[in-house]
C-alpha positions in Angstrom: 92.0 93.1 121.6 93.9 95.9 123.2 93.4 99.3 121.8 96.4 100.6 119.8 98.6 103.5 120.7 99.3 104.2 117.0 97.1 104.3 113.9 99.4 102.3 111.7 97.4 99.1 111.2 94.8 98.3 108.5 91.9 98.7 110.9 91.2 99.1 114.6 88.7 96.6 116.2 86.4 98.3 118.7 84.5 96.4 121.4 80.9 97.3 122.2 82.2 98.5 125.6 84.3 101.1 123.8 81.2 102.9 122.4 80.5 105.6 121.6 83.4 105.6 119.1 85.6 108.6 118.8 88.9 109.2 117.0 91.5 109.7 118.2 91.2 107.0 120.9 92.2 107.8 124.5 95.1 105.4 124.2 96.8 107.2 121.3 99.8 109.5 121.8 98.9 113.2 122.0 101.4 114.3 119.4 99.8 112.2 116.8 96.2 113.4 117.2 93.6 115.6 115.6 90.4 117.1 117.0 88.1 114.5 118.6 85.3 113.4 116.3 82.5 111.0 117.2 81.6 108.5 114.5 78.5 106.2 114.1 79.5 102.6 113.8 76.6 100.6 115.3 74.4 100.4 112.2 77.1 99.3 109.7 79.8 97.8 111.9 82.5 100.0 110.5 83.4 103.7 110.3 86.3 105.7 108.8 87.7 108.8 110.5 87.2 111.8 108.3 90.4 113.4 109.6 93.0 110.6 109.5 91.3 107.9 107.5 91.6 105.2 110.2 89.1 102.4 109.6 87.3 101.2 112.7 85.4 97.9 112.9 83.0 96.8 115.6 83.7 93.4 117.0 80.7 91.2 116.2 79.6 93.5 113.4 76.6 95.8 113.2 74.2 96.1 116.1 70.4 96.3 115.7 68.4 98.4 118.1 69.7 100.7 120.8 73.0 100.8 122.7 
């Protein structure tokens, strides 16, 4: 899935190659951003941004072990 340029969908799917997860994503427009925050997603398979509330889901779900 291509990364979105706007945070107007129910959730954003993240590929393992996109880790470590941070919001806003590099593909988002600068005028619609907040300070970059890194979020843990590997253990649970999802994470919600504390600034904008965007829900991120890791494709394939939670990961066990290291990176």
